[in-house]
C-alpha positions in Angstrom: -21.0 37.6 -3.9 -21.3 34.0 -2.7 -21.4 32.9 0.9 -18.0 31.2 0.5 -16.5 34.5 -0.3 -18.2 36.2 2.6 -17.0 33.6 5.1 -14.1 34.6 7.3 -11.0 32.6 6.8 -10.7 29.5 9.0 -8.2 29.5 11.8 -5.4 27.0 11.4 -6.6 25.2 14.6 -9.2 25.1 17.4 -8.8 24.1 21.0 -10.9 21.3 22.4 -11.2 20.7 26.2 -11.9 17.3 27.8 -11.7 16.4 31.4 -9.1 19.0 32.3 -7.1 18.5 29.2 -6.8 20.8 26.2 -6.2 19.4 22.7 -5.0 21.4 19.6 -7.0 20.3 16.6 -5.8 21.4 13.1 -8.5 22.6 10.7 -8.4 21.3 7.1 -11.2 22.3 4.7 -11.4 20.1 1.6 -13.9 20.7 -1.3 -13.9 16.9 -1.9 -14.8 16.1 1.7 -18.4 14.8 2.1 -18.5 14.7 5.9 -16.6 15.8 9.0 -13.7 13.5 9.8 -11.2 13.4 12.7 -7.9 11.6 12.7 -4.9 11.4 15.0 -1.6 10.9 13.2 0.3 7.9 14.6 3.5 9.5 13.3 3.3 12.9 14.9 0.3 12.8 17.3 -1.3 15.7 15.3 -5.1 15.9 15.5 -6.7 16.9 12.2 -10.3 17.8 11.6 -11.3 17.7 7.9 -14.5 19.4 6.9 -16.5 20.0 3.7 -16.5 23.5 2.1 -20.1 24.3 3.2 -19.8 23.1 6.8 -19.6 26.0 9.3 -16.8 26.3 11.8 -19.3 26.3 14.6 -20.6 22.9 13.5 -17.0 21.6 13.1 -16.1 22.8 16.6 -19.2 21.1 18.1 -18.3 17.9 16.3 -14.7 17.9 17.6 -15.8 18.7 21.1 -18.2 15.8 21.1 -15.3 13.5 20.2 -13.0 14.8 23.0 -13.0 11.4 24.7 -12.0 9.7 21.5 -9.2 12.1 20.9 -7.9 11.6 24.5 -8.0 7.8 24.1 -6.2 7.8 20.8 -3.4 10.2 22.0 -3.0 8.1 25.2 -2.3 5.0 23.0 0.5 6.6 21.1 4.0 5.5 22.0 6.0 7.9 24.1 8.3 10.1 22.1 12.1 9.6 22.5 14.4 12.5 22.1 17.9 12.4 20.6 19.6 13.2 23.9 22.0 11.6 26.3 20.5 8.5 28.0 17.8 7.9 25.4 17.7 4.5 23.8 17.1 4.3 20.0 17.1 1.4 17.6 19.9 1.2 15.0 19.2 -1.4 12.4 16.7 -2.8 14.8 19.1 -3.1 17.7 18.6 -0.8 20.8 21.5 1.6 21.4 21.9 4.1 24.2 23.0 7.6 23.3 26.0 8.8 25.4 27.9 12.0 25.4 31.7 12.1 24.9 34.3 14.9 24.9 36.1 16.0 21.8 35.1 16.7 18.3 34.2 14.6 15.2 31.3 12.4 14.3 29.1 10.2 16.4 30.4 6.6 16.7 28.9 3.3 17.6 30.4 0.9 20.1 29.0 -2.5 19.2 30.2 -4.2 22.4 28.4 -1.8 24.7 25.6 -1.0 22.2 26.1 2.7 22.6 26.1 5.7 20.3 28.8 8.1 21.5 28.1 11.7 20.4 30.8 14.4 20.8 30.2 18.0 21.6 27.8 20.1 23.6 24.3 18.9 24.6 22.7 21.6 22.5 24.1 20.0 19.3 23.4 16.4 20.2 20.1 16.0 18.5 21.4 17.4 15.2 24.5 15.2 15.4 22.5 12.1 16.1 20.2 12.8 13.1 23.2 13.5 10.9 24.8 10.2 11.9 21.5 8.2 11.3 21.0 9.9 7.9 24.6 9.1 6.9 24.2 5.5 7.9 20.9 5.3 6.1 22.4 6.7 2.9 25.2 4.1 3.1 22.9 1.2 3.6 20.5 2.4 0.9 23.2 3.0 -1.6 24.5 -0.5 -1.1 21.1 -2.1 -1.5 20.3 0.0 -4.6 23.6 -1.2 -6.2 22.7 -4.8 -5.4 19.2 -4.6 -6.9 20.4 -2.5 -9.9 22.7 -5.4 -10.8 19.8 -7.9 -10.5 17.4 -5.7 -12.4 19.7 -4.3 -15.0 18.4 -0.8 -14.3 19.5 2.1 -12.1 17.5 4.9 -10.6 18.1 8.4 -11.8 18.6 9.7 -8.3 18.2 8.6 -4.7 17.0 11.1 -2.1 16.5 10.8 1.7 13.7 12.6 3.4 11.7 12.5 6.7 8.5 11.3 5.0 5.3 10.7 7.1 3.0 8.7 4.8 5.3 6.6 2.8 8.6 4.9 3.5 9.7 5.0 -0.1 8.5 6.2 -3.5 9.5 6.1 -7.2 8.8 9.0 -9.6 8.0 8.7 -13.2 11.5 10.0 -13.9 13.0 7.0 -12.1 14.0 9.0 -8.9 13.8 7.1 -5.7 12.9 8.7 -2.3 13.3 7.0 1.0 12.8 7.9 4.7 16.1 8.1 6.6 14.2 6.4 9.5 14.5 3.1 7.8 18.0 2.9 9.4 16.1 2.4 12.7 14.4 -0.8 11.4 15.9 -4.3 11.0 18.0 -4.5 7.8 15.5 -6.8 6.0 13.0 -3.9 6.1 15.3 -1.4 4.4 16.3 -4.1 2.0 12.7 -4.9 1.1 11.8 -1.2 0.6 14.7 -0.7 -1.8 13.6 -3.9 -3.8 10.0 -2.6 -3.8 10.9 0.8 -5.2 13.5 -0.6 -7.6 10.8 -2.9 -9.0 8.8 0.3 -9.8 11.5 1.3 -12.3 10.1 -1.5 -14.5 6.5 -1.7 -13.3 5.1 1.7 -12.2 2.0 0.1 -10.6 1.1 -2.5 -8.0 -0.1 -5.1 -10.5 0.5 -8.9 -10.1 3.5 -8.5 -12.4 4.9 -5.9 -10.1 4.5 -8.1 -7.0 5.9 -11.1 -8.9 9.0 -9.0 -9.7 9.4 -7.8 -6.2 9.2 -11.3 -4.8 11.7 -12.4 -7.4 14.1 -9.7 -6.3 13.7 -9.9 -2.6 13.0 -13.1 -0.4 11.8 -11.2 2.6 8.7 -9.3 1.2 6.1 -10.9 3.5 8.2 -10.7 6.7 9.1 -7.1 6.0 5.5 -6.1 5.3 4.4 -7.7 8.6 7.1 -5.8 10.5 6.1 -2.5 8.9 2.4 -3.1 9.7 3.1 -3.9 13.3 6.0 -1.5 14.1 6.4 1.0 11.3 4.6 3.9 13.0 6.8 3.5 16.0 9.8 4.7 14.0 8.3 8.2 14.0 8.5 8.5 17.8 12.3 9.0 17.7 13.9 12.4 17.5 
């Protein structure tokens, strides 16, 4: 029987202490890993320790503990999270809107003059209703952009799906199905428009070759500006909700 079979299963996380603080560090063992690595997700704030198959948990714990200061610094630099609750300010198509509560029933509504998002019902349901509103608005904007680029490209996607993705804002499958993050509704419109053009271009060029980028630039005039915005501010969109 091999040592790998004799080893106890890894815990899903370990706790690291540093200067009075305690950090939860997720454990991820990967056969392809060649060394111990630590990362802090800018999207969720999760701390993940990846280790090779043969590395002992005690070695991994010691490694993580020795990087307690680094973990604390990275977490301190993350933007403060913003809940979907009354009084919070969230961006809608890049414009800050304050969430307010209102009596009655129905759907959340935007007041452009006061830049507020009025959400009906009890406070316990506010977060869900805000997310439903944002998802609905994202679907509407995405559907419009897909229709515009389908006409220019002469091709339509097989399906368009909205998700809360962490690593990619959009994707295109080999079957021609497009997936987007609903959080794009928080960004300026040119960003959502560019992401749709980008994924629609993959319907014809399933790669990132020079031909793909030439087609994307041909479809969308704001490629460079949108890419710069995503690089600077994209991770901030995950702090909401």
